[in-house]
C-alpha positions in Angstrom: -61.4 64.2 -19.9 -59.8 61.3 -18.1 -56.0 60.8 -18.3 -55.2 57.2 -19.1 -52.2 55.8 -17.2 -50.1 53.1 -18.8 -49.3 49.9 -16.9 -45.7 49.8 -15.6 -43.2 48.1 -17.9 -40.5 45.8 -16.6 -37.2 47.7 -16.4 -39.0 51.1 -16.6 -39.8 53.0 -13.4 -43.5 53.7 -12.8 -44.6 57.3 -13.4 -44.7 59.4 -10.3 -47.8 61.2 -9.4 -46.8 64.9 -9.1 -47.3 66.7 -5.9 -47.8 63.9 -3.3 -44.2 63.3 -2.1 -43.1 66.8 -2.7 -45.9 68.3 -0.5 -45.1 65.9 2.4 -41.4 66.6 2.1 -42.0 70.4 2.1 -44.3 70.2 5.2 -41.7 68.1 7.0 -38.9 70.6 6.2 -41.0 73.6 7.3 -41.9 71.8 10.5 -38.2 70.9 11.2 -37.1 74.5 10.5 -39.8 75.9 12.9 -38.8 73.5 15.6 -35.1 74.4 15.4 -36.0 78.1 15.3 -38.2 77.7 18.5 -35.3 75.9 20.2 -32.9 78.7 19.4 -35.3 81.3 20.6 -36.0 79.4 23.9 -32.3 78.9 24.5 -31.6 82.7 23.9 -34.4 83.7 26.2 -33.1 81.3 28.9 -29.6 82.7 28.6 -30.8 86.3 28.8 -33.0 85.7 31.9 -30.4 83.7 33.8 -27.1 85.6 33.8 -25.4 83.3 36.4 -26.1 80.2 34.3 -25.0 82.0 31.2 -21.6 82.9 32.8 -21.1 79.3 33.9 -22.0 78.0 30.5 -19.6 80.5 28.9 -16.8 79.3 31.2 -17.5 75.6 30.5 -17.5 76.3 26.8 -14.1 78.1 27.0 -12.6 75.1 28.9 -14.0 72.6 26.4 -12.6 74.8 23.5 -9.1 74.9 25.2 -9.1 71.1 25.7 -10.1 70.4 22.2 -7.5 72.8 20.8 -4.8 71.1 22.9 -6.0 67.7 21.7 -5.9 68.9 18.1 -2.3 70.2 18.6 -1.2 66.8 20.1 -2.7 65.0 17.1 -1.0 67.4 14.7 2.4 66.7 16.3 1.7 62.9 16.0 0.8 63.4 12.4 4.0 65.3 11.6 6.0 62.5 13.3 4.2 59.8 11.2 4.8 61.8 8.0 8.5 62.0 8.9 8.7 58.3 9.4 6.9 57.6 6.1 9.4 59.8 4.3 12.3 57.9 5.9 10.6 54.6 4.9 10.3 55.7 1.3 13.9 57.0 1.1 15.6 54.0 2.9 13.5 51.0 1.8 11.4 51.7 -1.3 14.0 53.5 -3.3 16.5 50.6 -3.2 13.7 48.2 -4.2 12.8 50.4 -7.2 16.5 50.6 -8.2 16.8 46.8 -8.0 13.7 46.3 -10.2 15.0 48.8 -12.7 18.4 46.9 -12.8 16.5 43.6 -13.4 14.5 45.2 -16.2 17.7 46.4 -17.9 19.2 42.9 -17.5 16.1 41.3 -19.1 16.2 43.8 -21.9 19.9 43.0 -22.6 19.2 39.2 -22.4 16.4 39.4 -25.0 18.5 41.6 -27.3 21.4 39.1 -27.1 19.1 36.1 -27.7 17.4 37.8 -30.6 20.8 38.7 -32.2 22.7 35.5 -31.4 20.0 32.8 -31.7 16.9 33.9 -33.5 18.4 35.8 -36.4 20.6 32.9 -37.5 17.8 30.4 -37.2 15.4 32.6 -39.2 18.1 33.2 -41.8 18.9 29.4 -42.2 15.1 28.6 -42.4 14.8 31.2 -45.2 17.7 29.8 -47.1 16.4 26.2 -46.7 13.0 27.3 -47.9 14.6 29.0 -50.9 16.7 25.9 -51.7 13.7 23.6 -51.4 11.7 25.8 -53.9 14.6 26.0 -56.3 14.9 22.2 -56.3 11.2 21.8 -56.8 11.3 24.2 -59.8 14.3 22.4 -61.3 12.8 18.9 -60.9 9.4 20.0 -62.1 7.7 18.9 -58.9 4.1 19.8 -58.1 3.3 22.2 -55.3 2.0 20.5 -52.3 -1.6 21.2 -51.3 -2.2 22.4 -47.8 -2.7 19.7 -45.3 -6.2 18.7 -44.5 -7.7 17.5 -41.3 -8.2 13.7 -41.7 -11.7 13.8 -40.4 -12.9 16.5 -42.9 -14.2 15.9 -46.3 -15.7 12.5 -45.6 -19.3 11.8 -45.4 -21.0 10.0 -42.5 -19.4 6.7 -41.7 
């Protein structure tokens, strides 16, 4: 029986053929592992058969380790000094800016409350009374209710 493969659809990835990429990847990984293992064995054999070279390599490794430790310690001291200056910056410069912004927000809140109480409430109250008086006059005089305003261009046919 033959398996029928569907043509790839736009936006849909083409079906992968099982086994081809996985086999190549597995062979590559096994080859890399064997190569690294051979290098380790060769290095170990070289170190065992040449004790003078091994002692020199050990001394060089110890010196490099001591230098890198000193360098890391120096960077750690620099990092601590930088963190200390950042803390000073936050305490001395950012905190007053935040306090000023907070004071400004309180002032704006007070201003809006004042405007709402002093200006807007009386205007709304007067507008409500005026609307009530207008409706009362309309009812007493027997006037018709006005229809909502229309757009002058609507309701007409083609000119």
